[in-house]
N, C-alpha and C positions, 0 to 999 in steps of 0.2 A: 215526453221530450221537452215540453214546456217547463215541466217541474225541474228537470235536470238543468235546463238553462237558467232558471231563476235561482236554483241552489248555487250554481257556479258563480252567478253574478253576485250573490250575497257574500260568498266566500271571498271573491275578488275585492269587493268594497271593504270587507273586514280586514283583509291584508293591507290594503292601501291605507286604511285608517290606523292600523298598528304601525305601519312604516312611518306614517306622519308623526306618530307620537314617540316611537322608540328610535327611529332613525333620523329625526330632524330636530333642529333647535327652534325653528320658527314657531311651531305650536306652543312650545314652552314660553318663548318670548312674547307671543301674542297674549297668552294667559295672564302675563304680568306686565303688559304694556304700560299701563298707567303708572305703576310704581317705578318702573325702569326709567320712564321719561322724567319723572319728578326727582328721582335719585336722592332720597332722604335716608340718612343712616337709620332712622327709627323705623322706616317702613320697607326698606329694600331687602331685608333678610329673607322673606319667603321666596323672592325671585332668585337670589343667589343660591339658596339652599336647593331649589328645584334644578338649577343648572348643574350644581355640583353633584346632586343625586342622580342625574341622568346618566352619568358614566360615559357620555359620548366623547370621543376624541376631539371633535370640533368644538366642544365646550371650552377646552383649554385655550384654543386660538381665539374664540370669541371673548373670553374673559381678559386675555392679554390685550386684545384690541380695545376693549372697553376701558381698561385701566390706562392705556396709552392715549385715550381721548380720540381714537380713530373710528369709533362706531357711530353710524348715522342712521336716522330713521327717515324713510321715504314718506312724505306727508300724504301722498295720494292714497296709499293703502296701509300705512302704519307698519310696514315690514322693516326689519333691521338688517344692515349690511356693514361690511368693512369698507371704509371710504379712503380714497387716496386722491390728492389734488392732481388734476390733469393739466389744465391751462386756464388762465383767467379765473372765472368763477365756476368752472366746471369741475365736477368730482366724479371719479370712476368708482363704481360700487361693485363689490364682490360678495357673492352669496356665501354664507358661512357653511352651509351643508355641502354644497357641490364644489366650492372653491373656484367657481367660474365667474368671470366678469358679466354682470347683467346689463351694463350700459353706463352711459355718462349723463349726468344730470346737473342742472343749474343748482347753485347753492341755495337759492330761494325756495327750491322744491324739497329741500332736505332740512333735517334738524340734527345738529351735532350733540352728542351726549357727553357731557363733561362731568364725571363724578367728582365730588369734593373729596377732601382728604379722608374723612370718615368712611365714605363708601369705598374708596380705593383700598383702605386697610382691610375692609371686609372681603373685597374681591381678592386681595392678596392672600388672605387666609384660605379662601376657597380654592385658589390656584395651587396651594401647597399639595393637596391630595393628588392633583394631576401630575405635578412636577416630581412627586416621589417615584413615579414609574416612568418618567420621561427617558427616552433613549440617550439624551445628552447628559453626561455625567455632571457637567457644570450646573445644570438646572436641578438635578437631584441634590447636589451638595447645597445649592442655594436654598432649596426647600427645607433641608435639615437645619441650616443656620437660621432660617425663619422660625422654625419650631423652637430652637434654642432661645431665641430672643423673645418670642411670644407664644408660650405653650398654651394649648387649648384642649379641652376634653374632646371636642369634635374631631380632632386630628388623630386620636388614638387608634381607632379602627382602620382608617386608611394607612396609617403608619405600619400597623401590624400586618396588614394584607400585602404590603410592599416588601417585607423583609425576606421572605422565602425565595423570591425570584431575583433578588439583588445580586448582580454579577460581580460587583466590586467588593473586595474583601474589607477594605477600610470603611467604605460607606455602610456596609452591612453591620460592622461592629458598632458604628455610630448610631445606626438605626436601632439596633438592639438596646443600646444604652438609653437612647431617648424613649424607647418603648417602656423600659423599666421606670424611668422618671415620670412619664405620663401616667403609667399604671398607678404609681404611688399617689398621685394627686387627683386622678379623675376616674379611675375604674369604679364601676358600680358594685363589683364583687369585693366584699371586705376581705375574704380569704386571699384573693389575688393581690390586693394591696399590701396585706401583711407579709405575704411571701416576697413581694418585690422589695419591701423595706428591709427584711432580713437579708435578702441577697445583696443589697447595696450597702449594708452596714459596715463593710470592710473598705469601702471606697472613700478616699479623702477628697474627692472632687468638690469644688465649691458648688457646682450645680446640684450635687446630692444634698448638701446642707440647705441649699435654697429650696429644694423640694420638700425637705422634712420640716424645716422651721415653721412654715405656715400651719402645720398640723398640730403644733403644740402651743400656738398663740392662744392666750387666755384673755378674757375680759371680766371685769369685776361687776357683779350684779347683786341685787337684793330683792327679796320677796317676802310675803307673809309666811309662806311655807316653801320648803325646798322642792322645786319642780322635779317631776319624774321623767320628763321627756328631754332633758338636756344632759350633756356629758360634763359632769362636775369634776373640776380639777382639785379643788380644796375648799373646805368650809372655814370661813374666817370668823374670829372672835373679836368684837369691838373692844378696843382698849389694849389689844395685844401689839407686839412689835410689827406684825404684818399689816394691821389695820388699826389706826388710832381712833379714839372716840370721835374726834372732830371729823375725820375723814369718813367714818361710817355715817354720821348724821348728814354730812354733805351729800353722800351717795343717796340717802333717803330723799333729800330735798330735790336732787337732780332727777330722781325717779318719780317725783310728784307723790311721794308717800308720807311726807311730813312738811310742816309749815316752815318756811325759811326764817332765819334770824332777822330781826328788825335792826337795821344798822343805825348808828347814832345820827347820821345825816337824815335818814328817813324819819326818825323821831323829831328832829328839829323842824323839818318841813311840815310834819303833821301838826305839831304844836302851833307853828306860825299860821297854818291854815284854819285853825279852830279857836282863834282868839275871840272871845265874846265879852264885851264890857270890861276890857282890861284884864280878863281872867281866862285861864284855860282850865276847865273843870272848876275846882275850888281854889286853885293856886293863882295868886296874882302874877302878872307878867314880870314884875320886878324881881320875883324870887326864882325865876326859871334859869338863872345863871348857875344854880346849884344842881348837881347830878341827881341827888335824891328827889328834889322838887320836880325835876323834869320827868323822872321815872313815875312819880306819883300822879302827875298830871296826865301822862300818857296812859297809865293804867285806868284812870277815870274815863278817858275817851274809849279805851278798849272795852270796858264794862258796858258802856253805852252802845257798843257795836259800831262805833264810828270808824275806828282804825283796827287793824289786825292786832291780836293779843301778842304780848312779848312771850318769847319761848324761854321757859324756865328749865333749870337742870332736871327737875322732876319730869317735865315734858320730854326732854331728850332721853332720859332713862326709860321712860315708858315706851317711846317710839323704838328705841334700840332693842328693848326686850321683846317687842311684838313682831320683829322681823328677823330673818336669817340672811346672813351675808356669805357670799361664795364667789368663786371664780369658775368660769366655764370655758371649755375649749370651743373654738370655732368649728372644729371637726366633730361631727356628731357620734362617730364610732369610737367606743371605748377601746376596742381591740387595736384599732389603727393608732390612736394616740399613745397607748401603752407601748406598742412596737416602735413608734417614732421616738419616744423619749429614751427607750433602751438603746436604740441605734445611735441617737445623738450623743448619749453618754459614752458609748463605745468609740464613736468617731472623735469626740472631744479628747479622750485619753490618747488616742493615736495621733491626733493633731499635736497635742502637747509634746509627745515623744519625738515626733518628726520636727517640731520647732526647735527642740533641744539639739537634734542632729544637725539641723540647718545652721543654728547658732555655732555649733562646734565646727562645722565646715568653714563658716565665715571666719572663725577665730584662727583655725589652722591656715587658711588662706592669708589672713593678715599677718600671722606670725612668719609665714614663708617670705612675705614681702619685706618685713622688718629684718629678718635674718639675711636676706639677699643684700639689703641696703647696709647692714652692719658688719657683714663678714670681712669686708676690707678694712673697716675701722678696727675690728677685733685684732687684725694682723698688725697694723701700725701702732695702735695704742697699746696692745698687749706686749708686743715684742720690743718696741722702741720706747714706749712710755711717752709718745708724742701726742699732745692734745691737738688734733688736726681739725680746726673749725671750718676748713675748706673742703672737708670730705663731701658735704652735700653738693658742692659745686662740681666735683668729679662725677657725681650721679647726673647732674644737669648736663655736663659736657657729653657724657655717654648718650643721653637722650637726643641731644642736638646732632650728634654724629649719626645716629640712626635716621634722623630726619633728612640730613644732607645726602646720605646714601640713597634714600628713597627718591630723591630728586633726579638721580642718575640711573637708578635701577627700578623701573616701573613695576616689575613683578614683586608683589609684597612678600611672597615666601622667600624668593632669592635675596631680596633686599635685607630681610631680617638675618638670613644666614651670613650675608656679607657684613652686616652692621655689627654683629656680636664680636668677631675678632677685630674689626676695625675700631670699635669703641674701646676694646681692651688695649690695642696698640696706642691709640691717641692718649688715653688717660694714663697708661703706663709711662709713656714718654713724658707727659706733664708731671707725673709724680716723681720720676727720677730727676727731672730738671728742678723741681721745687725742693727736693731733698738736697741736691748738690749745691743749689744757690742760696738756700735759706735755712733749712732745717738742721743741717749738719753743724752749723755754727751756734746752734742754740740748745744742744743736748744738755740735759741736767738743769735746764732753766725753764721750767714749765710755764711760768707766767709770761715770759717773753715769747715762748713758742705759741701760746694761746693767742697773744695779741698779734703776732706776725701772721699766723694763719687766718685770723679773723680779718685782718686787712686784705690778705690775698683773696679771701672769699668775696669781699665787697668788690675788689677790682675785677674778679672773674665775672661776677654778676653784671657789672657795668659793661664789660667787654661783650658779653652775650647780648645785652640790650642794643649796643651799638651795631652789632653784626646782624642780629635776627629781628630786632625791634621788640616792642613790648607785647605784641599780639601773640596769642598761643599758636603754636605750630602743630600740625597734625602728624602723628606717627601711627600710620594705619597698620592694623594687624592683618595677617593673611586671612583669606576667606574661611579657611578651615578652623580658625579660632573664633569665628563669629558665633553668637548664640550661647547657649548654656546647656549643661547636662541636667536635664529635668528628671528627677526620680519620681516625683508626684507633684500635686498642686501646692505642696508646702516646701519641699526640699529641692533646691536647685543651686548650681554653682557655675559660673561662667567658665568657658574653656580657656580664656586668658589666665584666670586665676589658677586653673589646674596646670597650665603650662609653666607659670611662675613657680608653683610648688615643685614641679618636676625639675625645673632649672635649679632651684635651691638645693634639692637633693643631689643633683649632679655636681654642684660646686662643693657641697659638703664632702662628697666622695673624693673629688679632685684635690681638695685641700688636705684631706687626711692622707691621700697618697703622697702628696708633695712632702708633708711633714714626716711621714713614717718611712717612705721608700726612696727618697732622693737625697743627694748630698746637700742641696740647698736647705732642705727641711732639717737635716741633722745640724747644719751650721746655725740655722735660725733657733733651734731648740737650745743649742749650746750658748749662743749669745743671750737668749732669754734667761737662762739659768745663772750664768756667770760670765759677763763680757770679758773680764780680765783673764780669767782662766782660758776662755776660748781663744783670746789673742795669743796667749803664751803657747797654745797648741798649734799655732800656725794659721788660725782662721783670721781673716781680715774683717773685723767688726764693721768698719765703714762700708765695705762692699756689701756685706750682708744687710746692713741697714738700708742702703740704697735700693737693693733688689727687693727687700721686704716692703719698703714704702711704695715702690713701683708696682709690686704685685697687689698690694691692698688698693691702690688707686685704680689699677686696671680692672679689678673685680667690681669696684664701685661704678666704673663706666659700663660694664655689662649689666649691672643692676639698673642703671639708668635707661638702657634700651628696653628692658623688661617692664619697668615702671611706666615708661613713656607710652606703652601700648594701651594703657587704660587711664592714664593721668594726663593733665594738660602739660605740654612741653613749653615751659616759659623759663625766663631767667631766675625765677624764684622757686623752681621745682625742688632744689636741694633743701630749702628752708623747711619743707613739709616733712623731711625725713631725718634731718641732722639730730634733732632732740631725741627722737625715738631710737636712733642708732646708738647714741651715747648711753641712753638708758638701758638698751639691750646689752651692751658690753659691760656696763657697771653692774647691773643686776645679775647677769649670768656669771660673771667672774672674769677679771681682766686677764688676757693672754691665753684663754682657753676656748677652743672652737666649740667644744661641747657646752661650755658655759654660755657662749653666744646663742647657741641653739636653744638652751633652756630659758635664757633671758627673753629671746624672741617669743617663745611659746607662752611664757608667763605674761608678758606685756600684751600679746595679741589676745589671749583669753581674758585678761583683766579688762582691757579696753572694750571688747565686745560685750562682756558681762555688764559693765557699767552703762554702756550705751543702751543695752536691753532694759535696764532698770530705769534709765532716764533718756528715752529716745528723742525727746524734743530739744535737747540741749547738748550737742556734741562738745562744745567748749567746756561746759561744766564736767562732762565725762573725762576729758583730758586733764582737767584740774584735779579731780578726785584721784585719777591714776597717778599723777605726780606726787600727790600727798601720800598715797599708799606706798609708793616706791621709796620716798624719803623715810617713812617709818620703817619699812623693810630693811633699808640699809643700816639703820640704827642698831638693829638686832643681828644683821649679818653683813658687816661692812665689806667683806671680801667676795660677796656674791654667792650665788647658788653653788657653783663649783669653783672653789678657790684653788689657786696654784699651790703646789707642794714643793718643798725643797728650799733652796736659798732664795729663789726669786720671790717666794711668798713673803719674805721679810723685808724686801726692798721698798 
């Protein structure tokens, strides 16, 4: 009976001891009490590792409390608690294991633990493995973002363990991606790392390249013999393009494998320090102003062992011949570096192709903007032959119309829908008034037309400044146009640019319909080909010119609304597009909508191409573009798509 009692008592004590170790934090904290209290980044690691390895759910609470500086130690027994100020100098302590309040104590009986920034960073890393499986999605996401910012090998296994039970599809995908990236950099299994590299070699993400690049970093070294325990990238030959003779010897000197060169200043100081009886060696001091004499005197001192000997070319040749020069990878595994280099080459090729696609999309987007800005000018300039320098101001008026509409219609989607026809109506009316009051009196007088419309453009700019001021006004795009269509980490295009491209296509179709399917279009084509013949057939050229000018001005107003969604709406807005609009019309072919489209495409691609070759100077890019266009016009003065028939000879 006694034996049974003693056996049961032993089992009970064993269970209690196990519970104390496996089910409680205090034993762990007490084992590391000294280093926890001192909280040094250099010494705290064993304590944090022990807490993280415990796997106890209360360890997460304790680490979060510690990082928030709310952990206190009771001086009487050295136990640790979560503390919360009660009143005055009293603090309420809560046990980490039970979550129950153990009492209220004077601040003088307690010691607050305040980890410094280094210790907090280590605690944050340890918290990640708990947060990876936290029921709160926000905490799991925060843990993954922490791994992205500061990846560590110690997080690989906790991350892997959390993937299978992850309920959120998006977070699970992110975990799987991070697991692959951590495997590339930190897994001890070479085959697993190579497999992860090959799997991620089709991914264009910046984080993939950030994981692969450290694997192929090399450092230049030298030794008497080529080491067998390093991952050699390349063997270098002194005197080659990759390694000059001087650089090779400097590497030997830096590695303490050769004597350094004696500098002229060192020679001068050595000679000055060894003057004896007006001489240095056998050379009088008066003769030391000559290079040969100084060298001879220094050699005498070197032979006597007083100063280091000069390094001769023969010495350099002997030292270079006695050593091997090479570059080694920081990554010791040959298989891993080979896979990383292959993957980076594959990724680099894909990045180049995607950059070309991105540049093409940018050029198409810019071309659509120029086409939208120039389509109205193509109508007025092509049909009427009027050089309208105020065309940019019609674009500006359209943008300001959109701004005014948004002041009364707060819903941005509805305001844009209202602003487009409103801008057309306003600028159409202004265009008709301008044609009736000024332009119709100046037909066949291009210089006077240019001067008159230039004066009108200045007047309209000043009028806009008087009404709206000089400060840029916002024309806000609808929420569904925010952001960009992101294909990958290289290729993206904003939704506003896509909308402008679609709008340009719509107006291209609308203009073609007007020109091909309506009476106005027929009359416009007739007046363009032969105004006198059109008049003799009952067409009123003056009415056609008025409507044509109004139509071109109205389209410029709609272009202003579109451009105002991403550009600053100011009185000078038109100045940014008037030159490109004229270039688009002239290069494409006057009086031809397809020519305007071709001209916009050519100028858009040309400008983006020049900016890509010289990205630091956009002004120079525009200058080169104008020079190219001037040269182009010399060889094709009628543009890409020239008019045919009688109008071509006008």
